[in-house]
C-alpha positions in Angstrom: 14.1 51.6 -19.5 16.6 48.7 -19.4 15.4 45.5 -21.0 15.9 42.4 -18.8 18.8 40.1 -19.6 17.0 37.2 -21.4 19.9 34.8 -20.9 19.9 35.4 -17.2 16.2 34.9 -17.0 16.5 31.6 -18.9 19.3 30.4 -16.7 17.1 31.1 -13.7 14.1 29.5 -15.4 11.9 32.5 -14.8 8.5 32.2 -16.5 7.4 34.9 -18.8 7.1 36.2 -22.4 10.8 36.9 -22.6 11.8 33.3 -21.8 8.9 31.4 -23.2 8.7 29.5 -20.0 5.2 28.7 -18.7 4.3 27.7 -15.1 1.7 24.9 -15.1 0.3 22.8 -12.3 -0.2 19.1 -11.7 0.4 16.5 -9.0 3.1 14.0 -8.2 1.9 10.5 -8.8 5.0 8.6 -7.5 3.7 7.9 -4.0 0.3 6.5 -5.1 -2.4 6.9 -3.8 -0.8 8.7 -0.9 0.2 12.4 -0.8 -0.1 13.4 -4.4 1.7 16.6 -3.7 1.0 19.7 -5.8 3.6 20.4 -8.4 4.6 23.6 -10.2 6.0 22.5 -13.6 8.1 24.9 -15.5 7.6 24.1 -19.2 9.5 25.5 -22.2 8.8 24.3 -25.8 6.7 21.5 -24.5 9.4 20.2 -22.1 9.4 20.2 -18.3 12.6 21.9 -17.3 12.1 22.3 -13.6 9.7 21.2 -10.8 8.8 22.7 -7.5 6.2 22.2 -4.9 3.0 24.3 -5.1 3.1 26.8 -2.2 -0.7 27.4 -2.3 -1.5 23.6 -2.4 -3.4 22.7 0.8 -1.5 19.5 1.3 2.2 20.0 0.7 2.4 23.8 0.9 5.3 24.0 -1.4 7.3 21.1 0.0 8.5 18.2 -2.1 10.4 15.1 -0.9 13.4 13.7 -2.8 11.1 11.5 -4.9 8.9 14.4 -6.0 11.9 16.6 -6.7 13.2 14.0 -9.2 10.0 14.0 -11.3 11.8 15.5 -14.3 14.2 12.5 -14.4 11.2 10.2 -13.9 9.4 11.7 -17.0 12.4 11.6 -19.2 14.0 8.3 -18.2 15.9 6.7 -21.1 13.9 3.5 -20.8 10.5 5.2 -21.3 8.4 3.1 -23.6 7.7 5.0 -26.8 5.4 2.8 -29.0 3.3 -0.3 -28.7 5.6 -3.4 -28.9 5.3 -7.1 -29.8 7.6 -9.7 -28.3 9.9 -11.4 -30.9 12.0 -13.5 -28.5 11.7 -15.7 -25.5 9.9 -14.2 -22.5 12.2 -12.3 -20.3 14.8 -11.6 -23.0 13.3 -8.2 -23.7 13.4 -8.1 -27.5 10.4 -6.5 -29.2 9.4 -4.9 -32.5 7.3 -1.8 -32.8 3.7 -2.1 -33.9 0.8 0.3 -34.3 -1.8 0.9 -31.8 -4.4 -0.6 -34.2 -2.4 -3.7 -34.5 -1.8 -4.0 -30.8 -5.6 -3.6 -30.1 -6.5 -6.1 -32.8 -4.2 -8.8 -31.3 -5.4 -8.2 -27.8 -9.1 -8.2 -28.8 -8.7 -11.4 -30.8 -6.7 -13.3 -28.1 -8.8 -12.3 -25.1 -12.0 -12.9 -27.1 -10.9 -16.4 -27.9 -10.0 -17.3 -24.3 -13.3 -16.0 -23.2 -15.1 -18.1 -25.8 -13.1 -21.3 -25.2 -12.4 -21.2 -21.4 -14.8 -18.6 -20.0 -14.2 -15.0 -19.1 -12.6 -15.9 -15.7 -9.7 -17.5 -17.6 -8.5 -13.9 -18.2 -7.2 -12.0 -15.1 -6.9 -8.2 -14.9 -4.2 -6.8 -12.6 -3.2 -3.4 -11.4 0.1 -2.5 -9.9 1.4 1.1 -9.9 0.1 3.7 -10.5 -3.5 3.5 -9.1 -5.2 6.5 -10.8 -7.1 4.2 -13.3 -8.0 1.4 -11.0 -11.8 1.8 -10.9 -11.8 1.9 -14.7 -9.7 -1.3 -15.0 -12.0 -2.9 -12.4 -15.0 -2.0 -14.5 -13.3 -3.1 -17.7 -12.7 -6.6 -16.2 -16.3 -6.9 -15.1 -17.7 -5.6 -18.4 -15.5 -8.1 -20.2 -17.2 -10.7 -18.0 -14.3 -11.7 -15.7 -14.6 -11.7 -11.9 -10.8 -11.8 -11.8 -9.7 -8.3 -11.0 -6.8 -7.9 -8.6 -4.1 -5.5 -7.5 -1.1 -5.0 -5.3 -3.7 -4.4 -2.5 -3.3 -8.1 -2.0 -0.2 -7.1 0.0 -0.9 -3.5 1.0 -3.3 -1.8 3.4 -6.4 -3.9 2.8 -5.7 -6.3 5.6 -5.9 -3.3 8.0 -9.2 -2.4 6.5 -10.5 -5.9 6.8 -9.5 -6.0 10.5 -11.3 -2.7 11.3 -14.4 -3.7 9.3 -14.6 -7.1 11.0 -14.3 -5.5 14.4 -16.1 -2.2 14.1 -17.8 -2.0 10.7 -15.7 1.0 9.8 -12.2 2.3 9.3 -10.9 5.1 11.7 -8.6 8.0 11.9 -6.5 8.6 15.0 -7.4 12.0 16.5 -3.9 12.9 17.4 -4.7 16.6 17.9 -7.3 15.7 20.6 -5.3 13.0 22.2 -3.0 13.2 25.3 -1.2 9.9 24.3 -0.4 8.6 20.9 0.4 4.9 20.6 2.2 4.7 17.3 2.5 1.1 15.9 5.2 1.0 13.3 4.8 4.8 13.0 7.7 6.4 11.0 6.1 9.2 9.0 9.5 10.8 8.5 10.2 8.2 5.9 6.9 6.7 4.9 4.8 9.9 4.8 7.3 12.8 4.7 4.7 15.5 5.2 3.6 14.0 8.5 7.0 14.5 10.2 6.5 18.2 10.9 3.0 17.6 12.2 4.2 14.9 14.6 7.0 17.2 15.9 4.4 19.9 16.5 2.3 17.5 18.5 5.3 16.5 20.5 6.0 20.2 21.2 2.4 20.6 22.3 3.0 18.1 25.1 1.6 14.9 23.6 3.1 11.7 24.9 4.3 9.1 22.3 4.7 5.4 22.6 6.3 3.9 19.5 6.2 0.2 18.8 8.9 -0.8 16.2 11.5 -3.5 15.8 14.0 -0.8 14.7 15.2 2.5 16.0 13.9 5.1 13.5 13.6 8.9 13.3 10.2 8.5 15.0 11.6 6.6 17.9 14.4 9.1 18.3 12.4 12.3 17.9 9.0 11.4 19.3 9.0 8.4 21.6 8.7 8.8 25.3 8.7 5.0 25.3 10.1 2.9 22.5 9.0 -0.8 22.5 11.6 -2.5 20.3 9.9 -5.8 20.0 10.7 -8.9 18.0 9.2 -8.8 14.5 5.7 -10.2 14.3 5.0 -10.3 18.0 2.8 -7.3 17.9 -0.3 -9.4 18.8 1.3 -10.8 21.9 2.2 -7.3 23.0 -1.3 -6.0 22.4 -2.8 -8.9 24.3 -0.3 -8.5 27.1 -1.2 -4.8 27.4 -4.9 -5.7 27.4 -4.5 -8.2 30.2 -2.4 -5.6 32.3 -5.2 -3.1 31.7 -7.8 -5.5 33.1 -5.5 -6.6 36.0 -5.3 -3.0 37.1 -8.9 -2.0 36.5 -8.0 0.6 33.8 -10.7 -0.7 31.4 -13.7 1.4 30.4 -16.4 -1.0 31.9 -19.3 1.2 30.7 -18.1 1.1 27.1 -17.5 -2.6 27.2 -20.9 -3.4 28.7 -22.9 -1.0 26.4 -21.1 -1.3 23.1 -19.1 -4.5 22.7 -19.8 -8.1 21.8 -17.6 -11.2 22.7 -15.6 -9.5 25.4 -15.8 -12.3 27.9 -14.5 -14.8 25.4 -11.7 -12.5 24.5 -10.9 -11.6 28.1 -10.6 -15.3 28.9 -8.2 -15.9 26.0 -5.8 -13.1 26.9 -5.4 -14.3 30.5 -2.4 -16.3 29.3 -0.5 -13.1 28.4 0.8 -12.0 31.7 3.7 -9.6 31.8 6.3 -12.3 32.1 5.1 -14.4 29.1 4.5 -11.3 27.0 8.1 -10.2 27.7 9.4 -13.6 26.7 7.4 -13.6 23.5 8.2 -10.1 22.4 11.8 -9.8 23.7 10.8 -6.7 25.8 11.4 -5.9 29.5 8.3 -6.3 31.7 8.9 -2.8 33.2 8.7 -1.2 29.7 5.5 -3.1 28.8 4.0 -2.0 32.1 5.0 1.6 31.8 3.8 1.9 28.2 0.5 0.3 29.1 -0.1 2.5 32.1 0.7 5.6 30.0 -1.7 4.5 27.3 -4.5 3.5 29.6 -4.4 6.3 32.2 -3.2 9.3 30.3 -6.2 9.5 28.0 -7.8 10.2 25.8 -5.4 8.0 23.7 -5.4 7.1 20.0 -3.6 4.4 18.1 -1.8 5.2 14.8 -1.1 2.0 12.8 1.0 2.0 9.7 -0.6 0.6 6.6 1.3 -2.6 6.2 4.1 -3.5 8.6 1.9 -5.0 11.3 0.1 -7.1 8.7 3.1 -8.4 6.8 3.3 -11.5 8.9 1.4 -14.8 8.8 -0.3 -13.7 12.0 -0.7 -10.1 10.8 -4.5 -9.9 10.6 -5.0 -11.2 14.1 -2.1 -9.0 15.4 -3.9 -6.0 13.9 -7.2 -7.0 15.5 -5.5 -7.4 18.8 -4.3 -3.8 18.5 -7.7 -2.6 17.5 -9.2 -4.2 20.6 -7.2 -1.9 22.8 -9.5 0.9 21.6 -12.5 -1.2 22.8 -11.1 -2.1 26.2 -10.2 1.6 27.0 -13.3 3.2 25.4 -11.0 5.1 23.0 -13.3 4.3 20.1 -15.4 7.1 18.6 -14.4 9.6 21.3 -12.5 12.9 21.0 -8.8 12.1 21.2 -9.3 8.4 20.3 -9.9 6.6 17.0 -12.7 8.3 15.1 -14.8 6.3 12.6 -14.6 7.7 9.1 -15.2 6.7 5.5 -12.8 6.6 2.6 -13.6 9.2 -0.1 -11.5 8.1 -3.1 -8.6 5.7 -3.4 -8.4 5.2 0.3 -8.0 9.0 1.0 -10.3 10.4 3.6 -11.6 13.8 2.6 -15.0 14.1 4.4 -17.3 13.5 1.4 -18.5 10.5 -0.5 -18.0 9.5 -4.1 -19.4 6.5 -6.1 -16.0 5.0 -6.9 -17.2 1.5 -5.9 -20.5 1.7 -7.7 -18.6 2.4 -10.9 -17.5 -1.2 -11.2 -20.0 -2.9 -8.9 -22.9 -2.1 -11.2 -21.5 -4.3 -13.9 -20.2 -7.1 -11.6 -20.6 -10.3 -13.7 -21.0 -12.9 -10.9 -20.1 -14.0 -7.4 -16.6 -13.2 -6.1 -16.4 -16.7 -4.8 -15.3 -17.7 -8.3 -12.2 -15.6 -8.2 -8.6 -16.6 -7.8 -7.8 -17.5 -4.2 -11.4 -17.7 -3.1 -11.1 -21.3 -1.8 -7.9 -20.7 0.1 -8.8 -17.2 1.5 -12.5 -17.0 1.9 -12.5 -14.2 4.4 -10.5 -12.0 2.0 -12.9 -13.0 -0.8 -16.0 -12.1 1.3 -14.7 -8.7 2.4 -12.7 -7.5 -0.6 -13.9 -6.7 -4.1 -10.9 -8.3 -5.8 -9.1 -11.6 -6.0 -6.2 -12.5 -3.7 -3.2 -12.3 -6.0 -1.0 -14.3 -3.7 -2.7 -17.4 -5.1 -2.3 -16.3 -8.7 1.0 -18.0 -9.5 -0.2 -21.3 -8.0 -3.4 -21.3 -10.0 -1.6 -20.5 -13.3 0.9 -23.3 -12.8 -1.6 -25.9 -11.4 -4.6 -24.9 -13.5 -7.0 -25.5 -10.6 -9.8 -24.9 -9.9 -9.8 -23.7 -13.6 -7.1 -22.6 -16.0 -5.8 -19.0 -16.2 -4.9 -18.4 -19.9 -4.2 -14.7 -20.0 -3.1 -11.7 -17.9 -4.0 -8.2 -18.7 -1.6 -6.2 -16.6 -1.2 -2.5 -15.9 2.0 -1.9 -14.0 2.2 -5.6 -12.8 5.6 -6.1 -11.0 6.7 -9.6 -10.3 9.0 -8.3 -7.5 6.0 -7.6 -5.3 5.3 -11.3 -5.0 6.9 -13.7 -2.4 8.8 -16.5 -4.1 9.4 -14.2 -7.0 10.9 -17.1 -9.1 7.6 -18.9 -9.0 5.8 -15.8 -10.3 8.3 -15.5 -13.1 7.7 -19.2 -13.9 4.0 -18.4 -14.0 4.6 -15.5 -16.4 6.6 -17.8 -18.6 3.8 -20.4 -18.7 0.7 -18.2 -19.1 -0.4 -18.2 -22.8 -0.9 -14.5 -23.2 0.4 -11.5 -21.2 -0.4 -7.9 -22.0 1.4 -5.2 -20.0 0.8 -1.4 -19.9 3.9 0.4 -18.5 5.9 3.5 -18.4 9.3 1.9 -18.6 11.0 -1.3 -19.9 10.9 -3.0 -16.5 12.1 -6.6 -15.9 8.4 -7.6 -15.8 7.6 -5.8 -19.0 10.2 -8.0 -20.8 7.8 -11.0 -20.3 4.9 -9.4 -22.1 3.6 -10.5 -25.5 2.1 -7.0 -26.1 3.6 -4.0 -24.4 1.7 -0.7 -24.3 3.3 2.7 -23.4 1.6 4.7 -20.7 1.7 8.3 -19.5 2.9 10.0 -16.4 0.7 12.3 -14.3 2.3 15.3 -16.2 0.8 14.0 -19.4 -2.8 13.5 -18.3 -5.5 14.9 -16.1 -7.2 13.2 -13.2 -9.4 13.6 -10.2 -7.9 13.6 -6.7 -9.5 13.9 -3.2 -7.5 15.6 -0.5 -7.9 15.7 3.3 -9.8 18.7 4.6 -12.6 18.5 2.1 -10.7 19.3 -1.0 -11.1 18.0 -4.6 -8.9 18.6 -7.6 -9.0 17.8 -11.3 -5.6 18.3 -12.9 -4.8 19.1 -16.5 -1.9 17.9 -18.6 1.1 20.1 -18.4 2.8 18.5 -21.5 1.6 16.5 -24.4 2.0 12.7 -24.1 5.5 11.8 -25.0 6.2 9.7 -28.1 3.1 7.5 -28.9 2.1 7.1 -25.2 -1.5 7.1 -24.1 -3.0 7.3 -20.7 -4.3 4.1 -19.1 -8.0 5.0 -19.3 -7.7 6.0 -22.9 -6.2 2.6 -23.6 -9.2 0.9 -21.9 -11.7 3.1 -23.7 -10.1 2.3 -27.1 -10.2 -1.5 -26.2 -13.9 -1.3 -25.2 -14.7 0.0 -28.7 -12.4 -2.4 -30.6 -13.6 -5.4 -28.6 -17.2 -4.3 -28.9 -17.8 -4.5 -25.2 -21.2 -3.0 -24.2 -20.0 -0.3 -21.8 -21.0 3.2 -22.7 -19.3 4.8 -19.6 -15.9 3.3 -20.4 -16.3 4.0 -24.1 -16.7 7.7 -23.4 -13.4 7.9 -21.4 -12.1 9.2 -18.1 -14.3 12.3 -17.8 -17.5 10.2 -18.2 -16.4 7.9 -15.4 -15.4 10.8 -13.2 -18.9 12.4 -13.7 -20.4 9.0 -12.7 -18.4 8.8 -9.5 -18.8 12.5 -8.5 -22.4 13.0 -9.5 -23.6 13.6 -5.9 -21.3 16.6 -5.5 -22.3 20.2 -6.0 -18.8 20.9 -7.4 -18.5 19.7 -11.1 -15.4 18.5 -12.8 -15.6 21.7 -14.9 -15.5 23.7 -11.7 -12.4 21.8 -10.7 -10.7 22.2 -14.0 -11.3 26.0 -14.1 -8.5 26.5 -11.6 -5.1 25.1 -10.8 -5.6 24.4 -7.1 -7.8 22.0 -5.2 -11.3 23.4 -4.3 -13.4 22.9 -1.2 -16.4 20.6 -1.6 -19.4 22.0 0.2 -20.7 18.5 1.1 -17.5 17.8 3.0 -17.6 17.5 6.8 -15.5 16.0 9.5 -17.1 13.2 11.6 -18.3 14.2 15.0 -16.9 12.0 17.9 -19.8 9.9 19.2 -22.0 10.1 16.2 -21.1 6.6 14.9 -21.9 5.0 18.2 -25.2 6.9 18.4 -26.2 5.8 14.9 -25.4 2.2 15.6 -22.2 0.2 14.9 -22.2 -1.3 11.4 -21.5 -4.9 12.4 -23.9 -7.9 12.4 -24.4 -7.5 16.2 -24.5 -3.7 16.2 -21.5 -3.8 18.6 -17.8 -3.4 18.6 -16.9 -7.1 18.1 -14.1 -8.7 20.1 -15.5 -11.8 18.5 -16.0 -11.0 14.8 -19.3 -12.3 13.4 -17.9 -12.1 9.8 -15.3 -14.7 10.7 -17.6 -17.1 12.4 -18.7 -19.0 9.3 -15.0 -19.9 8.5 -14.3 -21.2 12.0 -14.7 -24.9 11.2 -14.0 -25.0 7.5 -10.7 -23.0 7.6 -9.8 -22.9 11.3 -10.2 -19.1 11.6 -10.9 -17.7 15.0 -13.5 -14.9 15.6 -11.5 -13.5 18.5 -7.9 -12.3 18.0 -5.5 -15.1 18.7 -1.7 -15.2 18.6 0.7 -17.6 16.9 4.4 -17.5 16.4 5.1 -15.5 13.1 7.6 -18.3 12.1 5.3 -21.2 13.1 5.0 -22.4 9.5 8.7 -22.7 9.0 10.8 -25.5 10.6 12.9 -24.3 13.4 16.5 -25.1 12.7 20.0 -24.1 13.9 20.8 -23.5 10.2 18.7 -20.3 10.1 18.9 -18.6 13.5 18.2 -15.0 12.3 14.8 -13.3 11.7 14.7 -11.6 8.3 12.6 -8.4 8.2 12.1 -6.8 4.8 10.7 -3.8 3.0 10.6 -0.7 5.2 10.4 2.6 3.5 13.5 4.5 2.2 12.9 8.2 2.0 14.3 8.3 -1.5 12.6 5.3 -3.0 9.3 3.5 -3.4 9.4 -0.2 -3.8 11.4 -0.8 -7.1 10.1 2.2 -9.0 12.9 4.6 -8.5 16.2 2.7 -8.3 16.9 3.4 -12.0 16.8 7.2 -11.5 20.3 8.5 -11.3 19.7 11.3 -8.7 17.9 9.0 -6.3 20.2 6.0 -6.9 23.0 8.1 -5.5 21.2 8.0 -2.1 21.2 4.3 -2.0 23.7 3.0 -4.6 23.9 -0.6 -3.5 21.5 -2.9 -1.6 22.3 -3.4 2.0 21.3 -5.2 5.2 21.1 -3.6 8.6 22.4 -6.0 11.3 23.1 -5.4 15.0 26.5 -4.4 16.2 26.7 -7.5 18.4 26.0 -9.8 15.5 28.5 -8.0 13.3 31.2 -8.3 15.9 30.5 -12.0 16.6 30.6 -12.9 12.9 33.5 -10.6 12.0 31.5 -8.5 9.6 32.7 -5.0 8.8 30.9 -1.9 7.6 30.1 -2.2 3.9 31.5 -5.7 3.7 29.8 -8.1 1.4 27.5 -10.6 3.1 25.2 -13.4 1.9 21.8 -13.5 3.4 20.3 -17.0 2.7 17.6 -19.5 3.7 16.0 -22.5 2.2 14.3 -20.4 -0.5 17.3 -18.6 -1.9 20.1 -16.1 -1.2 21.1 -12.5 -1.9 24.4 -10.7 -1.6 24.4 -7.3 -0.1 26.5 -4.8 1.8 26.5 -5.0 5.6 25.5 -2.0 7.7 26.1 -2.8 11.4 23.8 -0.5 13.3 22.5 0.4 16.7 19.0 0.5 15.1 18.6 -3.3 14.9 17.9 -5.9 17.5 20.4 -8.7 17.9 19.3 -11.7 15.9 17.4 -9.7 13.3 18.5 -8.9 9.7 16.7 -6.0 7.9 16.9 -5.6 4.1 15.3 -2.9 2.0 13.5 -4.2 -1.1 13.2 -3.3 -4.8 16.8 -3.8 -5.9 16.9 -6.1 -9.0 20.5 -7.2 -8.1 19.3 -8.4 -4.6 15.6 -9.2 -4.7 14.9 -10.0 -1.1 11.4 -11.4 -1.9 13.3 -14.4 -3.3 13.9 -15.3 0.4 10.2 -15.2 1.2 8.3 -18.5 0.6 5.3 -18.4 -1.7 3.2 -20.3 0.9 4.3 -18.1 3.9 0.9 -16.4 3.9 -1.6 -15.2 6.5 -4.7 -17.5 6.3 -7.1 -14.7 7.1 -6.0 -12.0 4.6 -3.6 -13.9 2.3 -0.9 -11.3 3.0 2.7 -12.5 2.8 5.0 -12.7 5.8 7.5 -10.3 4.4 8.6 -9.1 7.8 9.3 -12.4 9.6 11.3 -15.2 7.9 14.1 -17.5 9.0 17.5 -16.8 7.6 21.3 -16.9 8.2 24.1 -14.6 7.2 27.8 -15.1 6.3 30.7 -13.1 5.0 31.4 -13.3 1.3 
């Protein structure tokens, strides 16, 4: 018998005794808390030498996007933090000296303890950026410390959508695309933002579903799916939704039975939207009346119809929350709420993932909440956010640090904090320079990490285990596939160590991640040991899909027990903060002075298929797919200004400027400039004002700002 050629097997990275290569399984944590695709990690001598998608995984079925395929470079980046560090230079210069974990913990415990004693526990804020796997634990850590000030990047992502749904219907929903005849996709571009969804959308298209896509740009979704593409002006989504609603009422296409039986505040809402006839709606949105009419008729008469809204684009305007509510109200007018083929009420299982069963993730931190959330950062300015969300509105953090009102912020305990997520980034940098003490846990030596007083090295998902909920009723509990690199620790291990060092009375956190997971999963018949026994997600017996109509039958979970066109939860802030219970529309640039100096609309931050915010621009493989930052502009604007393909242009406004490459494109409306974010050499958030915020949610107006462009 001929023995196999070991060198050939090694070259092909074939697992087995001959090669010493092991096949281990974990998940990809780069897109967090989204897909978390299953990963096959090929490990030799404790090193990951290859990654592939897990074919048996119920979510990705062996597929990986460009980001997931680059996990090996992600793990072994040259700027991985290797040991705890103490700053020895001015903030931002990035000079540190190594210290031991014990010394780092002692410094943190002493400094945070002193601030708590002198200024109160709320003078210390706790903030989570990426990743998100530890968030409930950090939230509990903040509360057990005594501070109400826990916050996260949710201050700019998804939660405004959740607020809008909860204010209107007391629940979030999922679009029943499979049961629908028509799918109204608002900013829907899964081919880039949720890669696995692309094939599912194409299958729906092949099955005869009709698609209406609303998006200021032409995208793969508008090209591959749309029967009608409504390429509106950025931030005019609410005007479009209200114009569609009026056209539905004008033609008698509304579901009068649903309105009379299940809704509250309809007459007040219907009276308001009378002003949005087709002509005015077209003027506001930049669309043709015939296209608005055709899309509305298709949506209203070719039912059942569902609405798929992307998690952030609609709400990244100063009118975003109300725009989103206006879209939601289309479900109420047409009766496509809680019906087959419409938007079905559901409940988040874990980290905003809908898996059909319930965990106690919120109870983990709520049971130790130290006081009212009305004491938190941003509570006075954004009372609706504060009432509805379990965390402070971080868009007010820099102001409070710099002004010291209503009380001083002395320290930040950050895990993955990234100053580039903030509008007016320079102001956030100024706040980081002025705060007295800044602790940061990170994977890499990021620009934000350079401001830390104490810097702690964290692990990737390959170096730890964690619980994950998946659609379809699945649950998984991964195991480390390699040992933590260098002196790195996982985030929850760091928190558990600090609980003991700081003598915080929290037995759950002191026992570590598994103890917290048992707390959150204790109602399930599947234990974490059951999950750990295998390498693939397991089905949870308690999981079930919601039945259309059961939410209406049980009673809508709003104060009136109705689908609320006039939201009761907003009513108390009507006089004090000028918030309207019914969806209203304002110009997305109404807070910025109209001037001929800045005739363009700046729209920022859409997904790139190879990047996620600023996390991946330092990875060589992925950087080759987007080497330099660029701006998409219309062909007409490029011709008028004499701008060539890949020519340098300056995009500027009263807040700042960035220099990028020009990409004249048929994708973009005339008068609009689109820039992708996350590049350190062209941080587009420098062009977004720190006060350009939605008064309902606090979300920044990333996607509608005044600007100008010129050749460099």
